[in-house]
N, C-alpha and C positions, 0 to 999 in steps of 0.2 A: 089880889093885887095882879094875878097873872090875866084874869079876864079883862081887867081894866087896860092892861097893857096892849092887849089883842084888840080892844075896841078903838084903841088910838091909831091902830093900823088897819081900820077897816074891817075888823073882825078876823084878821089873818093873824094866827100864832107864829111865833118864832122860836125855834129850836136852834139852840146853839151848842156845837160840839166842840170841845178842846182835845185836839189830837187826830191825825189824819191818817192813822194806819188801821189795823184790822178792826179793832173793836168799834173805833169812833166811825169810820167809814161804812162799816157794815150796818151800824146803827142808822146812820144818815140815809144809805140806800134804801134800807127796808122801811123806815118811816116815809121816804118819798113814794115807794111803791103803794102805801096805803092812802097817802093824803097828797093831792096835787098841790102845786105851787100857788093856786088861787086860796087854798085853805091854810097851808103851812109854809112859811119861809124857812130855809134851813141854811145857817151860816156855820161853817167849820173853819177852825184854826189849826194850822200846822207850822211849826217853827222850823222844820227841815227843808231840804230841796225835793223830797219825794213823799208821795203819798201811796197808801195801799200796795205795800211792797212786803216781800217774804224775807224776813229777817232769819229765819230757819234755812234759808237757801244760800247764805252768805258763805259758809265754808266751802259749798260745792262750787260756787263762782270762784273762790280764790284758788281751790285746787284744780280748776279747769274742767270740771264734769259740766258746768253751765256755761255756755258760750260767751255771755255778756250780761251786763248789769240790767237792761232792759227787760230780759227775760224773767226777772224776779218782780217785775211791776205788774199788779194784777189789773189796775186801772189807773189812768193817768188823771192829773187835775183837770185837763181838758175835758175828759169823758165824764167826770163827775159835774163839771159845770155844765155840760150839754143836758144833763138830766136835772137841772135846775137846783144844784146844789151850790150854794156861794162858797167855794173853797179857796181860802185865803192862805197861800204859802208864804214862807218865811215871815210868818207873825207869830208872836209868842204871846200867850196870855200870861200876864204878870199878877193878876188879882181876881179873885171872885168875890164880889160883894152879894152875899145872900140875902140880906135884909132888903136891898134895893132891886135885887133880880137883874144883875149886871155884871159884865167882866170887862176888865181893863186889858187891852192888847197893844203890843208894841211891835211896829215893824222893825225885823232884825237888822235890814240894810240902812234905812234911813234913822231909825230911833224915834219915829214919830209915834205917838200914843193916842189912843181913843177908846171910849166907852161903847158897849154894845149891850143893849137890854135883851133878856130872854124872858119866854114864858115857860119853857122847858130847857133843861141844861143836861148834858152829857159830858162826864169827865171820863176822858180816855188817854190819860197822861203817860201810859206805860211804865217802863222800868229805866232805872238807870244802872249802868255798869257798875260794880264794885271796883273802886281804883284805890289800891293800897295806899295809906298814908306813909311814904317812905322816900327818901331822898332819890331823885331820879326819875320817879314815876311818870312824870310828864315830860321826860327826854324826848326828842326826835328819835323815831325808830321804835317807840312802845305805842302799841296799839290796843284799844278795845274793839269788840266786834259786836256793835248793836244796829248800826243803821247802814244804808247804802253809802252814805258819806264815810263811815267807818271802813267799809269794804274798799271803796276806791283808795283811801289814804293808805291802806296797807299795801295794796297792789303797787301803789306807787313806790311804798318804801322798799319793796321787794325788788323792783326794778332798780333803784337806786343803790341797794345794798353792795357793798364792796366784797362781801364774802357770802357763804351759803350756811351759816350756822343760825339756828333758831331756838329760842327758848319759849316754851309755853308754860306760863304760870297758871296752874289750876289743872284739875283732871276730871272736870265734870264733863256735861254733855258737850259744851262749847269747846273746853280745852282739848277733848279727845278728838273731836271733829276736826278742830284747826290742826292738831298734830298730823292728823291724816293728810289734810290739804296741803301742808308744807313738805311731807314727804313725798307727795305727788309732784311737787315742784322742784325736787331734788335737793331738798334742803337736809343737813344734819340736824335732827331734831332731839332736844332734851326736853323733857317735861318734868317741872319741878311742882310737887303735889304735897300739901301739908297733911293729907290724910295718909293711912296706913296702905291703902290700895286706891287706885284709880276708882272712879264712879262711885261717889258715895251715897249715890241714890240706891245702890246695891249693898247687900249684906257683904262683909269683907271676903267671905269665902267665894262668892260670886266674883266679886272684883278682882280677886286673884287671878281668875281666868282671864280677864281683860288685861291685866298686867303682863301676864304670860304672852298674850297674842301680841301686845304692843311691842314688847321686847323682841319678840321674833320678826318684827318688821324693821328692826334696826333702831327703835325709838329708844333713847336712854331715859329710862325712869329713874327719879329721884323722889322717893315717897318719904312721908313723916318728916318732911323738912320745909321750913318757911322762907321765903325770900325776904331778905332785910333791907337790901338797897339796889338800886339799877346804877351800874358804873358807866361813866361816860369817857369819851376820848377827848383829844384836844379841840375837834371839831363840835362837841357838844352832843354828838349822836351817842346813842347806846354802844357799849362795847362788851358789856357782860352783865350778869345779875350775880349777886353775892347773897349767900345764905350765912349761917352763924360760923361754919367751918370750911366753906369752899367758894370757889368762883366758877361759873360757867360761861364760857365765851358766848357772845350773841352779836349777830349783825341785825336781828330783828327780834323783838320781844312781843308776844301776844298774850293779853291778860284774858284769862277764862275762868275768873274766880267766881262769878255769878252776878247776881243783879239784886237791887232793892227796889221795891215799889216806889214810883215817882209820885209822892203825895205832898210835896212842898205846899203847893197851892191849897189842897185840900185841908191839911193842917192849919195853915194860917187862917182859912175861912172857917174854922171850927167845926168841921165835918167830923163824924166818927171814925176812928181808925181802930184797927184789931191789934192784938199782941205782935204781929209781924211787920206792923207799920202800913198795911194796906187798908183801903176803905172797906167799911162794912155795908152790906146791901141786904135786902129781903130777896126772896125767891123771884121777884120780879125784877131784880137788879136795880132797885129804886134804893138811894142812899137812905139809911135808916134815919127816920124823923123829917125826912124831907120829901113832900109829895111830888115836886116837879124837878128833881135832880136824881139823875141815874149815873151809874159807873160800871165801868166793864173793862176787861183785859188785864194786862200785867200790873195795874194799879190797884186791884182788889183781892181780898182774901176769899176763899171759897169753902164750902161745907165739905168736909171728907165724909163720904157716905159710909165708909167702913169704920172709922173711929168716932164719928159723930162730933168731932171738933173741926174748927176752922184753920186752914193751912194756906200758905202761900205758894201757889203752883203756877208760875208764869209760862204758859204755853200758847202757841197760835191757835191750836184747836180750841181751846176754852175761849179765847178772845173773840174769834169768830161767832161762837154760838152765843156769847155775851152780847155782841152786836145785834144779831138777829132778834133775841128776846128784848133787848131795850128799844129798838127800832119799832117793834110790834107794839109795845106798850106806849111809847111816846106818839107813835101813829094812831093811837085810839083802840088798837086791839087788846088782846091778853095773852101774855106768854110767860113761862116760868123757867128758871134755870136751877135743876134740883141740886145739883152738886157734882163732885167728881170722886173717882176712885184712885187718882193718880197714875194713870196709864202713860208711859213715855218709852220711845224707842230710839235707838241710835246705832251707829256702826263705826268700826275703825277698820277700814278697808274691807275684807271680806267677813269680818267677825261681826255678827248682829247681836245687840244688846237690848234687851226688853225688860220692864218692870211694871206692876201694878199692884194696888193695895198697899199693905204695910210691910215694912222690913221687921226684922226681929226687934230692934231697939224701938220702933214705933209701937209695936205691940207692947213692949214693957213699959214704955212711957205712958200709956194710957190704962195700963193695968189689967192687960188681957193675958190670960194664960193660953198657951199654944203649943202645938205640936209642930216640928219642922221635919219635912223629908227632902231628900236630893236623889234625883234619877238621872242616869245617863241614857240616852236612847239616840235614834238616827232620824233625819229629816225625811227620809224614804224607807220603803221597804229595804231591809238590809242586803237583799241580793240585787236591787235595782241600781243601774249604774248612776254615779253622783251622790249616793247616800253619804251624808255627813253627820259627824257627832253633834250631839245637841245635851246641854245640861239644864234641868228643870229643877228649880227649888219651889217648894210649896208650903205655905203655913196655913194651918186650920186651928180653929179655937178649940181648946181644950174641953172635952165632954161633949159639947154641941156639935162639933164638926164643921161650924160655919166656915167658909173660905175666908182667909184674911189677906192673903197675898200671893203673888207669883213672880219669880224672876226667871229670865231664860237667856242664856248665852250659847251661840252656836254659829253655824255657817248659814248658807242660803236657805231660807224658808224657816228660821228659827223665830225672827222678831214678832211677825204678825200673828203667830200662835198665841200670843198674850191677849189678843182680842178675845179669844175664848174665855180667859179667866176674867177679863173686864166686865164681860156681860153677865158671867156668873156672880161676881162681887156685886154688880148693880141690882141683879135679882135677889140678892141674899141667900144664894144658894150654898148648901152644904157639899163637903168634897164627896160624899156618897151619892148625893143627887148628880153631881158632875159625871159619875162613872157610867151613868145610862144616858148621856148626851149622845144624840145620833149625828156624829160627824162624818163628813165626807172621807171616803177611803178608796184610792187605788194605788198600787205600788209606786207610781211616779211621784205621789204626793205625800204619803204617810205610811207607816206601818200599820198593820191592822189595829193595834192599839195606839192611838195617838200618843205622843210623849206627854202632853199634858194630862191626859186621861190615866196613863201610867202612874204618873205623880199623884192623881187623885185617888186611885186605887191603893197606893202605898200609904197616902195620909189616912185614908178611911180605915186601914187595919191598924194603923198607930192610934188613931181616935178611939177605935173600939177596944183596943187594949187596955185603955185607961178607964173604962167604965165597966169592966168584968171583974 
């Protein structure tokens, strides 16, 4: 059917892309590099006002580290169109007709609808913020942070706020980063977190270090508590959030609870979804069972190379790589995406936070026995000016010593050390093999034994003790 449709257009195939951000436009751009407009027509639909932007940069824009919105835009719609990519902004795809090879799209402003046929389809619909089902969640002054439109709305709300009290709901990556942004803007910040410690992507003992640092910055931490409703004033705007036993005044509320894969279209079209609600693809990012449909970015599930299971890990790094793989394959080449090890970094003011691989509860969930060690070290040689404390936690498989995961919390120079562990995890190294890694050393950059290698040595000793 695909070749027949192409013949109707004089032999030129049509690639349709749903979603104009990282995965979608990376796929479109890569396909265009491989095939010119005489061979491949590319039509992309984006329902928002912006394409190819960095959502990860929004907290830094809000906090004033990034001067303006446009600095977060990698490529404008006009730049895409100049490369013969027909990018249609403010146009939402409302239906995928897999059998007929077409999508229905609606102009957001006019409401006009039309069908567009495709030979090849890319689904890059991203994620949707979790918005709690509770009274007042949609009140003026309550904000999610997912798009540049969201960032503009939040900045507008901050400008109109009558006071300087902010509540952040959730203490994951977005929650922690937004708490920092609001502190920088001079707000009194309260973080309400249903977990026992912030950063549930860390083990609780490492999350406790983040809690201590946030409290030290003047952030009020309310852990192990869930918001039950948003309270509003006579003007309808937010005035506080309520939990089971307390109220916390707020002139603005930021939701940092997390996201779900946006797969409403895919589900309605009968495409395969995984246990986390994300699309399932093969190594070429092709939707399982569908030769001419690919998917990537925050709407897909990915293979965890450490546990061997599929996970939902919505990160911009993955989305851009997915797009490159999809664009290569849709453009007639060949590429694969093997999976992830779950590497992520963040910060709250000068505290750097990093993790890769499995947490303790992840290892238990998949039935892995493990040994865990924690070491205290410094970012530089202890005698060199500016050396700061760093905590490294490492998990190794019981008896085999295979590296399972690493978490790092510290000051300058801490976070990017997790890349050592990410490479080791991808290579399937043991902690003993890691101790021989030839890492760079000079007093301004590291102690003689890098903190990650110190942890590997300690883990090696613990593993050896289990087999003797």
